C-alpha positions as CSV (number, residue, x, y, z in Angstrom):
1,M,59.9,-83.4,-148.5
2,P,60.0,-82.5,-152.3
3,R,57.0,-83.4,-154.2
4,P,57.4,-86.5,-156.4
5,R,56.9,-86.0,-160.0
6,L,53.3,-86.7,-161.0
7,P,52.8,-89.2,-163.8
8,S,51.6,-87.9,-167.1
9,P,47.8,-88.0,-166.9
10,P,46.0,-90.3,-169.3
11,S,44.1,-88.9,-172.1
12,A,40.7,-89.4,-170.4
13,F,41.8,-86.9,-167.7
14,L,42.4,-84.0,-170.0
15,L,40.1,-84.6,-172.9
16,R,42.9,-85.1,-175.4
17,Q,40.6,-86.7,-178.0
18,Q,39.4,-83.3,-179.1
19,P,39.8,-79.6,-178.3
20,F,37.9,-78.4,-175.3
21,S,34.3,-77.7,-176.3
22,S,31.3,-76.7,-174.2
23,T,29.4,-79.3,-176.2
24,A,31.8,-82.2,-175.6
25,L,28.9,-84.0,-173.9
26,A,25.8,-83.7,-176.0
27,Y,22.6,-82.2,-174.4
28,R,19.2,-83.5,-175.3
29,P,16.4,-81.7,-173.6
30,T,13.7,-83.7,-171.8
31,A,10.1,-83.3,-172.4
32,S,9.8,-81.5,-169.1
33,T,12.4,-79.0,-169.9
34,S,10.8,-75.6,-170.4
35,E,11.3,-73.6,-173.6
36,S,13.3,-71.0,-171.7
37,T,15.6,-73.8,-170.4
38,R,16.2,-75.1,-173.9
39,N,16.9,-71.6,-175.2
40,A,19.2,-71.0,-172.3
41,V,21.4,-74.0,-173.1
42,G,21.6,-73.6,-176.8
43,G,18.2,-74.8,-178.1
44,G,17.3,-78.2,-179.4
45,E,14.1,-80.0,-180.4
46,P,12.3,-82.0,-177.7
47,I,12.4,-85.8,-178.2
48,V,10.2,-88.6,-177.2
49,L,11.5,-89.9,-173.9
50,P,11.3,-93.3,-172.1
51,S,9.6,-93.5,-168.7
52,L,11.0,-91.8,-165.7
53,Q,12.4,-95.1,-164.3
54,Q,14.1,-95.9,-167.6
55,R,15.6,-92.5,-167.8
56,A,17.0,-92.8,-164.3
57,Q,18.5,-96.2,-165.1
58,Q,20.0,-94.9,-168.3
59,R,21.5,-91.9,-166.5
60,I,23.0,-94.0,-163.7
61,A,24.5,-96.4,-166.3
62,Q,25.9,-93.5,-168.3
63,R,27.6,-92.0,-165.2
64,D,29.0,-95.4,-164.1
65,L,30.6,-95.8,-167.5
66,S,31.8,-92.3,-168.1
67,A,33.0,-91.3,-164.6
68,A,36.8,-90.9,-164.6
69,P,38.9,-92.1,-161.7
70,V,40.5,-89.5,-159.5
71,S,43.7,-88.3,-161.2
72,P,47.1,-87.7,-159.5
73,F,46.4,-84.0,-159.9
74,L,43.6,-84.2,-157.4
75,T,45.4,-86.4,-154.9
76,D,47.4,-84.8,-152.1
77,S,50.5,-85.9,-150.3
78,F,48.5,-87.8,-147.7
79,G,46.9,-89.9,-150.4
80,R,43.4,-88.2,-150.1
81,K,41.5,-88.2,-153.4
82,H,39.4,-85.2,-154.0
83,D,36.2,-86.0,-156.0
84,Y,33.9,-83.3,-154.6
85,L,34.1,-79.7,-155.9
86,R,32.2,-76.7,-154.5
87,I,31.9,-73.7,-156.9
88,S,30.9,-70.3,-155.6
89,L,28.9,-68.5,-158.2
90,T,28.7,-65.1,-156.5
91,E,29.7,-63.1,-153.4
92,K,26.4,-61.4,-153.2
93,C,23.7,-62.5,-150.7
94,N,20.2,-61.2,-149.9
95,L,20.6,-62.0,-146.2
96,R,23.0,-60.8,-143.5
97,C,23.3,-63.8,-141.3
98,T,25.2,-62.9,-138.1
99,Y,27.5,-65.9,-138.2
100,C,28.2,-65.5,-141.9
101,M,29.0,-61.9,-143.0
102,P,29.2,-58.4,-141.6
103,E,26.0,-56.4,-141.2
104,S,27.1,-53.9,-143.9
105,G,27.9,-56.6,-146.4
106,V,31.3,-57.4,-147.9
107,P,33.3,-55.5,-150.5
108,L,32.4,-56.8,-154.0
109,L,34.8,-57.5,-156.8
110,P,34.5,-55.8,-160.1
111,R,32.3,-57.9,-162.5
112,D,35.3,-58.6,-164.8
113,D,37.0,-60.4,-161.9
114,L,34.3,-62.9,-161.6
115,L,34.2,-66.2,-163.6
116,T,31.9,-66.1,-166.6
117,T,29.4,-68.8,-167.4
118,D,31.7,-70.3,-169.9
119,E,34.6,-70.3,-167.4
120,V,32.5,-71.9,-164.7
121,E,31.6,-74.7,-167.2
122,R,35.3,-75.1,-168.2
123,V,36.4,-75.4,-164.6
124,A,33.7,-77.9,-163.9
125,R,34.7,-80.0,-167.0
126,L,38.4,-80.0,-166.1
127,F,37.7,-81.2,-162.6
128,V,35.2,-83.8,-163.8
129,A,37.6,-85.1,-166.4
130,N,40.1,-85.6,-163.5
131,G,37.8,-87.5,-161.3
132,V,35.3,-85.2,-159.6
133,S,31.9,-86.8,-159.4
134,K,30.0,-84.4,-157.2
135,I,29.6,-80.6,-157.7
136,R,27.8,-78.2,-155.4
137,L,27.0,-74.6,-156.3
138,T,27.3,-72.1,-153.5
139,G,27.6,-68.4,-152.9
140,G,26.9,-66.0,-151.5
141,E,23.5,-66.9,-152.5
142,P,23.4,-68.8,-155.9
143,T,19.9,-67.6,-156.8
144,V,21.2,-64.0,-156.9
145,R,23.1,-64.9,-160.1
146,K,21.0,-64.3,-163.2
147,D,22.5,-67.1,-165.3
148,L,22.0,-69.7,-162.6
149,L,19.6,-71.8,-164.8
150,D,22.2,-71.7,-167.6
151,V,25.0,-72.8,-165.3
152,V,22.9,-75.7,-163.9
153,S,21.9,-76.8,-167.4
154,R,25.5,-76.9,-168.6
155,L,26.8,-78.8,-165.5
156,G,23.7,-81.1,-165.6
157,R,25.1,-82.6,-168.8
158,L,28.3,-83.7,-167.1
159,P,28.8,-87.3,-165.8
160,L,28.1,-86.5,-162.2
161,T,26.6,-88.6,-159.4
162,S,25.4,-85.4,-157.7
163,L,24.8,-81.8,-158.8
164,G,23.8,-79.9,-155.7
165,M,23.2,-76.3,-154.6
166,T,23.1,-74.6,-151.2
167,S,20.6,-71.8,-150.9
168,N,18.9,-69.7,-148.2
169,G,15.6,-70.3,-150.0
170,I,14.5,-66.7,-150.1
171,A,14.1,-66.6,-153.9
172,L,14.0,-70.3,-154.6
173,K,10.3,-71.2,-154.7
174,R,9.7,-70.3,-158.4
175,K,13.1,-71.2,-159.7
176,L,13.5,-74.6,-158.2
177,P,11.3,-76.7,-160.6
178,A,13.2,-75.4,-163.7
179,L,16.6,-76.1,-161.9
180,V,15.6,-79.7,-161.2
181,D,14.5,-80.1,-164.8
182,A,17.9,-78.8,-165.8
183,G,19.8,-81.4,-163.7
184,L,19.8,-80.3,-160.1
185,T,19.8,-83.4,-157.9
186,H,20.5,-82.2,-154.4
187,L,19.4,-79.2,-152.5
188,N,20.6,-77.8,-149.1
189,I,18.4,-75.1,-147.6
190,S,20.0,-72.9,-144.8
191,L,17.5,-72.5,-142.0
192,D,18.8,-71.9,-138.4
193,T,15.5,-71.4,-136.5
194,L,11.8,-72.3,-136.7
195,D,10.9,-69.1,-134.9
196,P,10.0,-66.3,-137.5
197,F,11.1,-63.5,-135.1
198,K,14.4,-65.2,-134.3
199,Y,14.9,-65.8,-138.0
200,E,14.8,-62.1,-138.5
201,L,17.3,-61.7,-135.6
202,M,19.8,-64.1,-137.1
203,T,19.5,-63.1,-140.8
204,R,18.9,-59.4,-140.3
205,R,16.2,-59.7,-142.9
206,R,12.6,-61.0,-143.2
207,G,11.9,-64.1,-145.3
208,F,11.0,-67.0,-143.0
209,T,7.7,-67.7,-144.9
210,A,9.5,-67.7,-148.2
211,V,12.0,-70.3,-147.0
212,M,9.2,-72.6,-145.7
213,E,7.4,-72.3,-149.0
214,A,10.6,-73.2,-150.9
215,L,11.0,-76.2,-148.6
216,E,7.4,-77.3,-149.5
217,V,8.2,-77.0,-153.2
218,A,11.3,-79.1,-152.7
219,Q,9.3,-81.8,-151.0
220,G,7.0,-81.8,-154.0
221,L,9.9,-82.5,-156.3
222,K,11.0,-85.7,-154.6
223,S,9.3,-87.6,-157.4
224,K,11.8,-86.1,-159.8
225,G,14.7,-87.3,-157.7
226,L,15.5,-84.1,-155.7
227,K,17.0,-84.9,-152.3
228,T,16.7,-82.1,-149.7
229,K,18.7,-81.3,-146.6
230,I,18.4,-78.5,-144.1
231,N,21.5,-76.8,-142.8
232,M,21.3,-75.4,-139.2
233,V,24.2,-73.5,-137.8
234,V,24.0,-74.0,-134.0
235,V,25.0,-71.1,-131.7
236,K,24.9,-71.7,-128.0
237,G,22.3,-69.7,-126.2
238,L,20.7,-68.6,-129.5
239,N,19.2,-71.6,-131.2
240,D,20.7,-74.7,-129.7
241,M,17.5,-75.3,-127.8
242,E,15.7,-75.7,-131.1
243,V,17.6,-78.8,-132.3
244,P,14.9,-81.2,-130.9
245,D,12.3,-79.2,-132.8
246,F,14.3,-79.7,-136.0
247,V,14.5,-83.4,-135.3
248,E,10.7,-83.5,-135.1
249,M,10.6,-82.2,-138.7
250,T,12.0,-85.5,-139.8
251,R,9.0,-87.4,-138.4
252,D,6.9,-86.8,-141.5
253,M,9.4,-85.3,-143.9
254,D,11.9,-87.3,-145.9
255,I,14.7,-84.8,-145.3
256,T,18.0,-84.7,-143.5
257,V,18.4,-82.0,-140.9
258,R,22.1,-81.2,-140.3
259,A,23.3,-79.4,-137.2
260,I,26.6,-77.6,-138.1
261,E,29.0,-76.4,-135.4
262,F,29.5,-72.6,-135.3
263,M,32.7,-71.8,-137.1
264,P,34.9,-68.6,-137.1
265,F,34.5,-66.3,-140.0
266,E,35.4,-62.6,-140.5
267,D,33.5,-60.3,-138.1
268,N,31.2,-63.0,-136.7
269,R,32.6,-62.7,-133.1
270,W,33.2,-66.4,-132.8
271,S,34.3,-67.9,-129.5
272,T,34.4,-71.3,-127.9
273,K,31.7,-70.1,-125.5
274,K,29.3,-70.1,-128.5
275,L,30.3,-73.5,-129.7
276,V,28.0,-76.5,-129.0
277,P,29.9,-79.7,-129.7
278,S,27.9,-82.2,-131.8
279,A,28.4,-84.9,-129.2
280,E,26.5,-82.7,-126.7
281,L,23.6,-82.3,-129.1
282,V,23.4,-86.0,-129.7
283,S,23.2,-86.5,-125.9
284,R,20.4,-83.9,-125.6
285,I,18.4,-85.6,-128.4
286,K,18.8,-89.0,-126.7
287,Q,17.2,-87.6,-123.6
288,V,14.0,-87.1,-125.7
289,H,14.6,-90.1,-128.1
290,P,16.6,-92.8,-126.2
291,N,16.3,-95.1,-129.2
292,L,18.1,-92.7,-131.5
293,S,20.1,-94.9,-133.9
294,K,23.4,-94.3,-135.6
295,L,23.4,-94.9,-139.4
296,H,26.3,-95.9,-141.7
297,D,28.1,-92.9,-143.2
298,P,29.6,-93.1,-146.6
299,H,33.3,-92.7,-147.0
300,S,34.6,-89.1,-146.7
301,D,31.1,-87.8,-145.7
302,T,31.3,-84.8,-143.4
303,T,28.1,-85.7,-141.6
304,K,27.5,-88.2,-138.8
305,T,23.9,-89.4,-139.5
306,W,21.4,-90.6,-137.0
307,Q,17.7,-91.5,-137.2
308,V,14.8,-91.8,-134.8
309,P,13.2,-95.2,-135.5
310,G,9.9,-94.8,-137.4
311,Y,10.8,-91.3,-138.6
312,K,11.0,-90.7,-142.4
313,G,13.9,-88.3,-142.3
314,K,17.4,-88.3,-140.7
315,V,19.4,-85.9,-138.5
316,G,23.1,-85.3,-139.1
317,F,25.9,-83.5,-137.3
318,I,28.9,-81.7,-138.8
319,S,31.5,-81.5,-136.1
320,S,34.1,-79.5,-138.0
321,M,35.4,-77.8,-134.8
322,S,35.1,-80.4,-132.0
323,D,35.8,-83.6,-134.0
324,H,37.2,-82.9,-137.4
325,F,37.0,-85.2,-140.4
326,C,40.1,-83.9,-142.2
327,G,41.6,-87.4,-142.5
328,E,39.0,-88.3,-145.2
329,C,38.6,-84.8,-146.7
330,S,37.7,-85.0,-150.4
331,R,36.6,-81.4,-151.0
332,L,38.0,-78.6,-153.0
333,R,36.6,-75.1,-153.4
334,V,36.6,-72.6,-156.3
335,G,35.5,-69.0,-155.5
336,A,33.4,-66.8,-157.6
337,D,36.6,-65.2,-159.0
338,G,38.4,-68.4,-159.5
339,G,40.3,-68.6,-156.3
340,V,41.1,-72.2,-155.3
341,K,40.9,-73.2,-151.6
342,V,42.2,-76.6,-150.7
343,C,41.1,-76.2,-147.1
344,L,38.1,-74.3,-145.7
345,F,40.2,-72.8,-142.9
346,G,43.0,-71.5,-145.1
347,P,43.3,-68.8,-147.7
348,P,43.0,-69.3,-151.5
349,V,46.3,-70.8,-152.8
350,L,45.7,-70.4,-156.5
351,S,43.8,-68.1,-158.8
352,L,42.4,-69.9,-161.9
353,R,41.1,-66.7,-163.6
354,P,44.4,-65.6,-165.2
355,L,45.2,-69.2,-166.2
356,L,41.8,-69.6,-167.9
357,R,42.1,-66.3,-169.7
358,A,45.8,-66.5,-170.7
359,E,45.2,-68.6,-173.9
360,P,42.2,-70.1,-175.7
361,P,41.0,-73.5,-174.4
362,S,43.0,-76.4,-175.7
363,P,44.4,-79.7,-174.5
364,S,47.7,-78.1,-173.8
365,T,46.3,-75.2,-171.9
366,D,44.0,-77.5,-169.9
367,E,47.0,-79.6,-168.9
368,H,48.8,-76.5,-167.7
369,V,45.9,-75.5,-165.6
370,M,45.6,-79.0,-164.1
371,Q,49.4,-79.0,-163.3
372,Q,48.9,-75.7,-161.3
373,I,45.9,-77.2,-159.5
374,G,47.8,-80.4,-158.8
375,A,50.6,-78.4,-157.2
376,A,48.1,-76.6,-155.0
377,V,46.4,-79.8,-154.0
378,W,49.7,-81.6,-153.2
379,G,50.5,-78.8,-150.7
380,K,47.3,-79.3,-148.7
381,K,48.0,-79.7,-145.0
382,F,46.5,-82.6,-143.0
383,A,44.0,-80.8,-140.8
384,H,42.6,-77.3,-140.5
385,N,45.3,-75.8,-142.6
386,G,47.8,-76.6,-139.9
387,L,46.2,-74.3,-137.4
388,G,45.5,-76.8,-134.6
389,G,42.3,-76.6,-132.6
390,P,39.4,-74.1,-132.5
391,D,41.4,-71.4,-130.8
392,G,44.2,-71.5,-133.4
393,I,41.6,-71.4,-136.2
394,A,39.9,-68.3,-134.6
395,R,43.3,-66.6,-134.1
396,D,45.2,-67.4,-137.3
397,G,42.6,-68.7,-139.7
398,K,42.3,-67.0,-143.1
399,M,38.7,-67.8,-143.8
400,G,37.3,-64.3,-144.5
401,S,33.6,-64.0,-144.6
402,M,31.6,-67.1,-145.4
403,V,30.3,-65.6,-148.6
404,G,33.8,-65.0,-149.8
405,I,35.0,-68.5,-149.3
406,G,37.5,-69.3,-152.1
407,A,37.8,-65.8,-153.4
408,A,41.2,-65.1,-154.7
409,S,40.7,-61.5,-153.7
410,S,41.7,-62.4,-150.2
411,M,45.1,-63.6,-151.4
412,P,48.0,-61.4,-150.4
413,N,48.8,-58.3,-152.6
414,R,45.6,-58.5,-154.5
415,A,43.5,-55.4,-154.8
416,R,39.9,-55.4,-153.9
417,S,37.0,-53.3,-155.0
418,H,35.2,-51.4,-152.3
419,R,31.8,-51.3,-153.7
420,S,29.3,-52.1,-151.0
421,V,26.7,-54.7,-151.4
422,F,24.0,-52.1,-151.5
423,S,24.7,-48.6,-152.8
424,T,24.2,-45.9,-150.2
425,A,23.6,-43.2,-152.8
426,V,19.9,-44.2,-153.2
427,P,18.0,-45.1,-150.0
428,N,16.3,-48.4,-150.0
429,L,13.3,-48.1,-147.7
430,R,12.3,-51.7,-148.2
431,A,15.7,-52.9,-147.1
432,T,15.8,-50.7,-144.0
433,A,12.3,-51.8,-142.9
434,A,13.8,-55.0,-141.6
435,P,16.0,-54.4,-138.5
436,L,19.7,-54.7,-139.2
437,H,21.3,-55.1,-135.8
438,L,20.2,-58.4,-134.5
439,L,22.3,-59.8,-131.8
440,P,24.3,-58.1,-129.0
441,S,27.4,-60.2,-130.0
442,T,27.5,-59.2,-133.7
443,S,29.7,-56.7,-135.3
444,S,27.9,-53.7,-136.7
445,T,28.7,-50.7,-138.9
446,L,25.2,-49.5,-138.6
447,G,23.0,-49.2,-135.5
448,L,20.1,-47.6,-133.7
449,R,18.1,-45.7,-131.1
450,F,16.4,-42.4,-131.4
451,A,18.7,-40.1,-129.3
452,S,22.0,-40.8,-127.8
453,S,21.5,-41.4,-124.1
454,S,25.1,-40.2,-123.4
455,S,24.5,-36.9,-125.1
456,R,21.3,-36.4,-123.2
457,Q,23.1,-37.1,-119.9
458,N,25.9,-34.7,-120.7
459,H,23.5,-32.0,-121.5
460,R,21.5,-32.7,-118.3
461,T,24.7,-32.6,-116.2
462,A,25.9,-29.4,-117.8
463,S,22.5,-27.7,-117.3
464,R,22.4,-28.7,-113.6
465,S,25.9,-27.6,-113.0
466,S,25.2,-24.2,-114.6
467,S,22.0,-23.7,-112.6
468,T,23.8,-24.4,-109.3
469,G,26.8,-22.3,-110.1
470,T,29.1,-25.3,-109.6
471,S,31.8,-26.7,-111.9
472,S,32.3,-30.4,-112.6
473,S,35.9,-29.9,-113.8
474,S,37.3,-31.5,-110.7
475,S,35.1,-34.5,-110.7
476,S,36.9,-36.5,-113.4
477,S,39.4,-36.2,-116.2
478,T,36.7,-36.3,-118.8
479,A,34.4,-33.7,-117.2
480,T,36.4,-30.8,-118.5
481,A,35.4,-31.7,-122.1
482,E,32.8,-29.6,-123.7
483,P,29.3,-31.2,-123.3
484,T,28.0,-33.0,-126.3
485,P,25.4,-30.9,-128.0
486,D,21.9,-32.2,-128.5
487,H,21.4,-33.8,-131.9
488,L,19.1,-36.3,-133.5
489,T,21.3,-39.4,-133.7
490,H,19.0,-41.1,-136.2
491,I,19.5,-38.5,-138.8
492,D,22.5,-38.9,-141.1
493,P,24.3,-35.5,-141.0
494,L,25.5,-35.9,-144.6
495,T,22.2,-36.8,-146.3
496,G,19.6,-35.7,-143.8
497,R,17.9,-39.1,-144.1
498,A,17.0,-41.6,-141.4
499,S,19.8,-43.8,-140.3
500,M,20.5,-46.4,-137.6
501,V,22.9,-45.6,-134.8
502,S,26.0,-47.7,-134.4
503,V,26.2,-49.6,-131.1
504,S,29.2,-51.8,-132.1
505,S,31.5,-50.0,-129.7
506,K,29.3,-50.3,-126.7
507,E,29.7,-53.0,-124.1
508,I,27.1,-55.6,-123.2
509,T,25.6,-54.7,-119.9
510,L,22.4,-55.3,-117.9
511,R,19.9,-52.7,-118.9
512,S,16.4,-52.0,-117.7
513,A,13.8,-49.3,-118.1
514,T,10.4,-48.5,-116.5
515,A,7.7,-46.5,-118.3
516,V,4.3,-45.4,-117.2
517,G,1.2,-43.9,-118.8
518,S,-2.5,-43.5,-118.2
519,I,-5.8,-43.7,-120.0
520,F,-8.5,-41.5,-118.6
521,L,-12.1,-42.8,-118.8
522,N,-15.6,-41.3,-118.5
523,E,-18.0,-42.2,-115.7
524,G,-19.7,-44.9,-117.7
525,A,-16.5,-46.8,-118.4
526,W,-15.2,-46.4,-114.9
527,Q,-18.4,-48.0,-113.5
528,L,-17.5,-51.2,-115.4
529,I,-14.5,-51.8,-113.1
530,D,-15.3,-54.4,-110.5
531,F,-13.1,-54.0,-107.4
532,G,-14.5,-57.2,-105.9
533,D,-16.3,-57.7,-102.6
534,T,-13.3,-57.3,-100.4
535,A,-10.8,-55.4,-102.5
536,E,-10.7,-51.7,-102.1
537,E,-10.4,-49.2,-105.0
538,G,-6.8,-48.7,-106.0
539,S,-5.7,-52.1,-104.6
540,G,-4.9,-53.4,-108.1
541,A,-7.1,-56.5,-107.7
542,A,-9.8,-55.2,-109.9
543,T,-11.4,-56.7,-113.1
544,M,-13.1,-54.8,-115.9
545,R,-15.3,-56.7,-118.3
546,T,-17.0,-55.6,-121.5
547,K,-18.5,-57.6,-124.3
548,K,-15.0,-58.1,-125.7
549,G,-13.8,-59.7,-122.5
550,D,-11.7,-58.9,-119.4
551,V,-10.2,-55.5,-120.3
552,L,-7.4,-55.4,-117.7
553,T,-6.2,-59.0,-118.4
554,I,-6.2,-58.6,-122.1
555,S,-4.5,-55.2,-122.0
556,H,-1.9,-56.7,-119.6
557,L,-1.0,-59.4,-122.2
558,A,-1.0,-56.9,-125.0
559,A,1.6,-54.8,-123.2
560,I,3.9,-57.7,-122.7
561,M,3.5,-58.9,-126.3
562,S,4.1,-55.5,-127.8
563,A,7.4,-55.0,-125.9
564,K,8.7,-58.1,-127.7
565,H,7.8,-56.7,-131.1
566,T,9.1,-53.1,-130.7
567,S,11.6,-53.4,-133.5
568,T,8.9,-54.4,-136.0
569,L,6.7,-51.4,-135.0
570,I,9.4,-48.8,-134.7
571,P,11.6,-49.1,-137.9
572,L,14.9,-47.9,-136.5
573,C,14.9,-49.9,-133.2
574,H,17.3,-52.7,-132.6
575,P,15.7,-56.1,-132.1
576,L,16.7,-57.2,-128.6
577,L,16.7,-60.5,-126.7
578,L,14.6,-59.4,-123.7
579,T,15.1,-61.2,-120.4
580,S,12.1,-59.8,-118.5
581,I,8.9,-57.9,-119.1
582,K,6.6,-56.9,-116.2
583,A,3.4,-55.0,-116.8
584,T,0.7,-53.8,-114.4
585,L,-2.6,-52.0,-114.8
586,T,-3.8,-50.1,-111.8
587,P,-7.1,-48.1,-111.5
588,N,-6.8,-44.7,-110.0
589,P,-10.1,-43.5,-108.6
590,S,-8.9,-39.9,-108.0
591,T,-8.4,-39.3,-111.7
592,R,-10.8,-41.9,-113.1
593,S,-7.9,-43.4,-115.0
594,I,-6.0,-46.7,-115.4
595,E,-2.2,-46.4,-115.0
596,V,-0.1,-48.8,-117.1
597,Q,3.4,-49.5,-115.9
598,A,6.0,-51.6,-117.7
599,T,9.5,-52.7,-116.7
600,V,11.7,-54.3,-119.3
601,E,15.2,-55.8,-118.9
602,C,17.8,-57.3,-121.2
603,E,21.6,-57.9,-121.5
604,G,22.7,-55.9,-124.5
605,K,24.4,-53.0,-126.1
606,T,21.5,-50.6,-126.2
607,G,18.8,-49.6,-123.8
608,V,15.2,-50.8,-123.5
609,E,13.4,-47.5,-123.0
610,M,11.6,-48.0,-126.3
611,E,10.4,-51.4,-125.3
612,A,9.0,-50.1,-122.0
613,L,7.3,-47.2,-123.8
614,T,5.8,-49.5,-126.4
615,A,4.4,-51.8,-123.8
616,V,2.7,-48.9,-122.0
617,S,1.4,-47.3,-125.2
618,V,-0.1,-50.6,-126.5
619,G,-1.5,-51.4,-123.0
620,C,-3.4,-48.1,-123.0
621,L,-4.5,-48.5,-126.6
622,T,-6.0,-51.9,-125.8
623,V,-8.0,-50.5,-122.9
624,W,-9.2,-47.7,-125.3
625,D,-10.2,-50.3,-127.9
626,M,-12.1,-52.5,-125.5
627,T,-14.0,-49.5,-123.8
628,K,-14.6,-47.3,-126.8
629,A,-18.2,-48.3,-127.1
630,V,-18.8,-46.6,-123.7
631,S,-16.0,-44.1,-123.4
632,G,-14.4,-43.7,-126.8
633,M,-15.2,-40.1,-127.5
634,E,-14.2,-39.0,-124.0
635,S,-11.2,-41.3,-123.4
636,R,-7.8,-39.8,-123.4
637,I,-4.3,-41.3,-123.3
638,G,-1.5,-39.3,-121.8
639,E,1.5,-38.8,-119.5
640,I,3.4,-41.6,-121.2
641,R,7.0,-41.3,-120.0
642,V,10.1,-43.2,-118.9
643,V,10.5,-42.9,-115.1
644,R,13.5,-45.1,-114.4
645,K,16.5,-46.3,-116.4
646,R,19.5,-48.4,-115.5
647,G,22.7,-49.4,-117.4
648,G,24.5,-48.0,-120.4
649,R,26.9,-45.1,-120.8
650,S,24.6,-42.5,-119.3
651,G,24.3,-44.4,-116.1
652,D,21.3,-44.9,-113.9
653,W,18.6,-42.2,-113.3
654,V,15.1,-41.8,-111.9
655,R,12.6,-39.2,-113.0
656,E,11.3,-37.2,-110.1
657,E,7.6,-37.2,-109.6
658,G,6.0,-34.5,-111.7
659,E,9.3,-33.8,-113.7
660,G,8.7,-33.4,-117.4
661,R,4.9,-33.6,-117.3
């Protein structure tokens, strides 16, 4: 069906009354606006202001009078009116969330390909003049952009009912008060877990404390009108069990927690098995809160909102995959480089950058830009860019990475820069201190573990074959290949610097490892062991008490806890989701020692030998610490080794007694 001719837009839509100017709407700084804010937006002398309530009333009245109706340019062929614009300010991000972007980052565009501050303001003014009443700033991570305060200040002068921003909160704490003074009214903080360790798994970076501090600052700015939401992307088996904990946050905090269904983006290994439908989450919460009440949702709102009676906050669900809301969609997206997306699940359909830079701003050039935008909006499909359900989206969707949403660089035949997010020419030790590979299901271009188990196995097999005079050439088709030479897999052969080993090509299998080690005590410390009235020495039913407490019990707990924190202790180890940790401490009278044994299991792409070794080492160290007053000078820790390993490319093996000691 050919598109009907759009009526000529009225003058209010295109600012015909005067040439486009960044000062079309005058700015008068408030008394709370900092000096830096006034300078950033063009100066101006502070004025005497009415009360906060009077200012709010005046602002609402001004917006009601000046807000333009949605023009035909922002109305699609299904009659949907688009009054909500999301503007991405940057592709950069200081996190590497597993569901959002590849572990190595994304290729960045040249700086000249990104919209300037003036161009961002011009785009916003054009859309607002044509009926947009809500703008949200996104990324990447908006706080990475140095001119963020200037952007917010300029957009804060427009007749908007909402000027929001979505942030991961890492660098937000100190910037937020000035942003609110400049006009920010709504804030969404991305937070997918309340477990600091799991936070590091999901984001591949540390920063949980900084996010919680930013949330606290946001709560303190409620008196200035800031409304705060928490965005939680729910992934089955990873954080879906935490949804009730997020609901409890709303008991005393006036916030909205939104559970967002896991969506397919580039390299995030999406599958329907990881999707938790919003209806299922509501059912789970009702098991804890049977009186959970459904609230009224505004027209075209993507969130279905509920509330536990008596709680200050609300909980919402965004069911973009299981129960789409496309019929009332009112959103458009502009990428950091000016690419326009009319649907989240489709590619950019228009690049504004060449249009903005073709001729100086004027009513005629603005009208031409809006005509191009109108044609793009008119071609918007009804739902999910015509891809069908979740499987079709995952198979044929052109979403790219989440940080690149709206980027025109993903349009066909458009060259992309291949600068990485972080330059590899200069090592960043602070960046590599946080583990990078976080979940077995994520894509990775980096990786980890100290030596390749497959190379060790090949070398061991070759050595045994040589010593027995046999040949393994007939055992398999791959056995005729030259054995892989020993090498340190955590050393970059090009730079000689430490590097993580890639495990992206490995399969997820059940893996386990058992390690043992001993701490040797003097006679005085040995006499502290109480084998009980009926237990015999060596039975394992002993206790050992000092002034610090029960040595064996505390050391047992320390061994288990340390296995879970191996990746934070050993810089290049992958964080793993361990499924079992078993530790035992057994006194050995013949050597006056305590043997520590640990067995660790997981389902993953890399082995758990390091976790078992860490458990044994810390168990022995804890015994040493608790007995050092009696045996410190004479105590000795030794014979720590892996004695059993299962799973992985190198197969299963058991160290024979006495081998390698």
